[in-house]
FIGU-931820 format. One record per residue (C-alpha): residue in three letters; y, z, x. Coordinates in steps of 0.02 Angstrom, whole numbers, always signed. Example, Ala and Ser with C-alpha at 12.3 -4.5 7.8 and 13.67 -1.06 7.14 Angstrom:
! FIGU-931820
PT,res,v,w,u
PT,ala,-225,+390,+615
PT,ser,-53,+357,+684
END
This chain:
! FIGU-931820
PT,res,v,w,u
PT,unk,-8771,-809,-1999
PT,unk,-8824,-990,-1981
PT,unk,-8935,-1094,-2094
PT,unk,-9025,-1248,-2030
PT,unk,-9097,-1364,-2163
PT,unk,-9227,-1448,-2053
PT,unk,-9224,-1554,-1896
PT,unk,-9200,-1717,-1991
PT,unk,-9052,-1658,-2095
PT,unk,-8875,-1704,-2045
PT,unk,-8805,-1553,-2136
PT,unk,-8785,-1378,-2070
PT,unk,-8708,-1229,-2156
PT,unk,-8622,-1072,-2098
PT,unk,-8643,-926,-2216
PT,unk,-8526,-778,-2206
PT,unk,-8594,-602,-2210
PT,unk,-8508,-569,-2375
PT,unk,-8542,-730,-2469
PT,unk,-8725,-767,-2445
PT,unk,-8755,-927,-2539
PT,unk,-8921,-1017,-2532
PT,unk,-8963,-1201,-2560
PT,unk,-9026,-1241,-2735
PT,unk,-9175,-1329,-2658
PT,unk,-9230,-1167,-2576
PT,unk,-9209,-1064,-2734
PT,unk,-9306,-1194,-2835
PT,unk,-9447,-1193,-2708
PT,unk,-9461,-1004,-2716
PT,unk,-9454,-1001,-2906
PT,unk,-9596,-1127,-2914
PT,unk,-9702,-1051,-2775
PT,unk,-9875,-988,-2824
PT,unk,-9941,-947,-2651
PT,unk,-9831,-859,-2523
PT,unk,-9870,-803,-2346
PT,unk,-9751,-692,-2246
PT,unk,-9776,-671,-2058
PT,unk,-9681,-526,-1981
PT,unk,-9649,-472,-1802
PT,unk,-9561,-337,-1704
PT,unk,-9388,-389,-1764
PT,unk,-9411,-314,-1936
PT,unk,-9466,-147,-1861
PT,unk,-9318,-152,-1741
PT,unk,-9206,-145,-1894
PT,unk,-9285,+24,-1932
PT,unk,-9240,+85,-1757
PT,unk,-9407,+56,-1672
PT,unk,-9396,-20,-1499
PT,unk,-9492,-182,-1480
PT,unk,-9649,-172,-1374
PT,unk,-9566,-244,-1219
PT,unk,-9401,-150,-1233
PT,unk,-9362,-23,-1099
PT,unk,-9458,+138,-1127
PT,unk,-9374,+307,-1122
PT,unk,-9400,+479,-1049
PT,unk,-9568,+514,-970
PT,unk,-9625,+336,-1002
PT,unk,-9475,+246,-926
PT,unk,-9566,+213,-762
PT,unk,-9715,+129,-846
PT,unk,-9734,-45,-919
PT,unk,-9825,-62,-1087
PT,unk,-9931,-199,-1009
PT,unk,-9997,-69,-886
PT,unk,-10045,+54,-1024
PT,unk,-10109,-55,-1167
PT,unk,-10269,-110,-1082
PT,unk,-10450,-57,-1083
PT,unk,-10444,-34,-893
PT,unk,-10298,+88,-907
PT,unk,-10392,+186,-1040
PT,unk,-10549,+195,-935
PT,unk,-10449,+258,-786
PT,unk,-10356,+393,-882
PT,unk,-10396,+409,-1069
PT,unk,-10286,+563,-1093
PT,unk,-10135,+479,-1017
PT,unk,-10149,+326,-1130
PT,unk,-10187,+436,-1282
PT,unk,-10027,+534,-1247
PT,unk,-9926,+374,-1238
PT,unk,-9993,+319,-1406
PT,unk,-9961,+491,-1480
PT,unk,-9779,+471,-1427
PT,unk,-9772,+299,-1506
PT,unk,-9851,+363,-1668
PT,unk,-9723,+502,-1675
PT,unk,-9581,+377,-1657
PT,unk,-9658,+264,-1790
PT,unk,-9672,+409,-1913
PT,unk,-9489,+455,-1884
PT,unk,-9435,+279,-1932
PT,unk,-9415,+229,-2113
PT,unk,-9456,+60,-2194
PT,unk,-9296,-41,-2213
PT,unk,-9238,-158,-2350
PT,unk,-9335,-302,-2272
PT,unk,-9499,-206,-2283
PT,unk,-9462,-156,-2463
PT,unk,-9419,-332,-2521
PT,unk,-9581,-399,-2445
PT,unk,-9678,-266,-2541
PT,unk,-9587,-316,-2700
PT,unk,-9621,-501,-2666
PT,unk,-9806,-460,-2662
PT,unk,-9795,-391,-2840
PT,unk,-9707,-545,-2907
PT,unk,-9802,-688,-2824
PT,unk,-9966,-743,-2905
PT,unk,-10044,-756,-2731
PT,unk,-9967,-669,-2582
PT,unk,-10022,-619,-2407
PT,unk,-9923,-522,-2279
PT,unk,-9977,-559,-2101
PT,unk,-9899,-435,-1981
PT,unk,-9905,-424,-1793
PT,unk,-9836,-247,-1802
PT,unk,-9945,-93,-1779
PT,unk,-9821,+39,-1837
PT,unk,-9879,+54,-2018
PT,unk,-9704,+30,-2093
PT,unk,-9762,-110,-2209
PT,unk,-9895,+1,-2285
PT,unk,-9770,+142,-2308
PT,unk,-9655,+18,-2396
PT,unk,-9792,-21,-2522
PT,unk,-9872,-179,-2453
PT,unk,-10057,-190,-2495
PT,unk,-10108,-373,-2481
PT,unk,-10092,-370,-2293
PT,unk,-10176,-426,-2132
PT,unk,-10132,-324,-1978
PT,unk,-10167,-449,-1840
PT,unk,-10142,-324,-1698
PT,unk,-10214,-172,-1786
PT,unk,-10131,-8,-1833
PT,unk,-10074,+129,-1716
PT,unk,-10118,+263,-1844
PT,unk,-10303,+215,-1850
PT,unk,-10434,+253,-1717
PT,unk,-10592,+178,-1646
PT,unk,-10733,+247,-1539
PT,unk,-10703,+173,-1367
PT,unk,-10878,+201,-1300
PT,unk,-10996,+148,-1440
PT,unk,-10887,+90,-1585
PT,unk,-10959,+227,-1697
PT,unk,-10904,+241,-1878
PT,unk,-10742,+335,-1910
PT,unk,-10824,+464,-2025
PT,unk,-10859,+581,-1878
PT,unk,-10699,+569,-1775
PT,unk,-10609,+721,-1704
PT,unk,-10437,+641,-1705
PT,unk,-10346,+798,-1651
PT,unk,-10442,+805,-1487
PT,unk,-10466,+617,-1468
PT,unk,-10656,+625,-1468
PT,unk,-10798,+545,-1564
PT,unk,-10916,+680,-1627
PT,unk,-11059,+556,-1647
PT,unk,-11072,+507,-1464
PT,unk,-10949,+620,-1374
PT,unk,-10845,+471,-1319
PT,unk,-10657,+448,-1320
PT,unk,-10556,+384,-1466
PT,unk,-10439,+239,-1436
PT,unk,-10305,+172,-1553
PT,unk,-10364,+35,-1669
PT,unk,-10249,-96,-1593
PT,unk,-10274,-256,-1495
PT,unk,-10245,-226,-1311
PT,unk,-10198,-351,-1178
PT,unk,-10350,-455,-1134
PT,unk,-10432,-428,-1304
PT,unk,-10457,-555,-1443
PT,unk,-10379,-536,-1614
PT,unk,-10504,-481,-1748
PT,unk,-10590,-641,-1805
PT,unk,-10590,-596,-1989
PT,unk,-10404,-554,-1989
PT,unk,-10358,-716,-1901
PT,unk,-10470,-819,-2015
PT,unk,-10392,-741,-2171
PT,unk,-10216,-771,-2104
PT,unk,-10255,-952,-2057
PT,unk,-10335,-992,-2224
PT,unk,-10185,-921,-2317
PT,unk,-10062,-1017,-2208
PT,unk,-10152,-1181,-2238
PT,unk,-10150,-1162,-2427
PT,unk,-9980,-1082,-2462
PT,unk,-9828,-1159,-2546
PT,unk,-9701,-1057,-2448
PT,unk,-9718,-981,-2274
PT,unk,-9594,-850,-2212
PT,unk,-9575,-812,-2026
PT,unk,-9480,-648,-2014
PT,unk,-9423,-556,-1859
PT,unk,-9540,-645,-1740
PT,unk,-9505,-746,-1582
PT,unk,-9631,-882,-1629
PT,unk,-9696,-886,-1450
PT,unk,-9848,-769,-1458
PT,unk,-10006,-864,-1503
PT,unk,-10109,-878,-1608
PT,unk,-9986,-804,-1734
PT,unk,-9854,-929,-1679
PT,unk,-9966,-1070,-1736
PT,unk,-9975,-1011,-1917
PT,unk,-9808,-1084,-1972
PT,unk,-9858,-1252,-1899
PT,unk,-10022,-1250,-1995
PT,unk,-9927,-1209,-2153
PT,unk,-9799,-1347,-2128
PT,unk,-9932,-1476,-2085
PT,unk,-10015,-1434,-2251
PT,unk,-9855,-1460,-2349
PT,unk,-9780,-1285,-2361
PT,unk,-9594,-1247,-2356
PT,unk,-9561,-1146,-2197
PT,unk,-9421,-1017,-2198
PT,unk,-9369,-924,-2041
PT,unk,-9269,-763,-2037
PT,unk,-9232,-696,-1863
PT,unk,-9084,-624,-1770
PT,unk,-9098,-752,-1629
PT,unk,-9147,-936,-1622
PT,unk,-9331,-971,-1583
PT,unk,-9436,-1126,-1550
PT,unk,-9462,-1131,-1739
PT,unk,-9277,-1134,-1782
PT,unk,-9245,-1323,-1772
PT,unk,-9412,-1361,-1855
PT,unk,-9406,-1244,-2004
PT,unk,-9353,-1309,-2174
PT,unk,-9231,-1165,-2185
PT,unk,-9183,-1051,-2040
PT,unk,-9071,-899,-2063
PT,unk,-9003,-807,-1913
PT,unk,-8973,-625,-1955
PT,unk,-9059,-465,-2012
PT,unk,-9204,-476,-2133
PT,unk,-9142,-317,-2214
PT,unk,-8984,-410,-2267
PT,unk,-9048,-586,-2296
PT,unk,-9209,-549,-2393
PT,unk,-9127,-439,-2527
PT,unk,-8991,-570,-2555
PT,unk,-9119,-710,-2562
PT,unk,-9232,-619,-2685
PT,unk,-9081,-574,-2792
PT,unk,-9036,-759,-2799
PT,unk,-9214,-803,-2849
PT,unk,-9215,-666,-2981
PT,unk,-9051,-730,-3053
PT,unk,-9118,-908,-3060
PT,unk,-9278,-850,-3146
PT,unk,-9179,-751,-3273
PT,unk,-9074,-902,-3316
PT,unk,-9232,-1004,-3345
PT,unk,-9295,-878,-3472
PT,unk,-9131,-865,-3567
END
């Protein structure tokens, strides 16, 4: 995997899969960090075997594009059809297990004085891994909302996809195409990005806004920006440190290096 040390640095490093060494400057920054933000995208879920949203669908759904199903118009036309698609996606999400990347992020939350996970994923894997200080920018596929009147969830008939309060249909509590991100979630994520010491961008293409703007806000406010992704992105040449590879391999090695450094400090 490759490590870039920023666009102004003349140095570049190639790290082997077996010997994953990290720059002392990075380890020192992480040891000293008080406020950490981690932004995650579909790449970390892909490591658990979940297809990304725009990957080819399978079976019954192979002839449909997600963009044609994840809309309010599609739901109005055929609620049952869209509900069935989401039921299939929920089933796949529940079959998947959180991977080492998810688990390290949950552990990072416990160790950092201030930590916020900002995820674009709706699959619930972060929560199952133990993450609690979390903003789900695009919602959660395992939660529901009343489509017709936005009634409270206390009276939902989830099994039949109906709201008992008004008789309307239940939709997944996710952000569909053409909808705005929840204002409170975005505000919380933005505020954390603008005040953090370290900002992680993990498994995300850095091209979907407004989430793709968070790292820039963090960097402009003085944060160290660390990217972990299997492929280069627009962020790669601009990050302070950019690792190309799997988060489930890089994050455990990085946190082990930080733990070792902290232990040496206390001895």
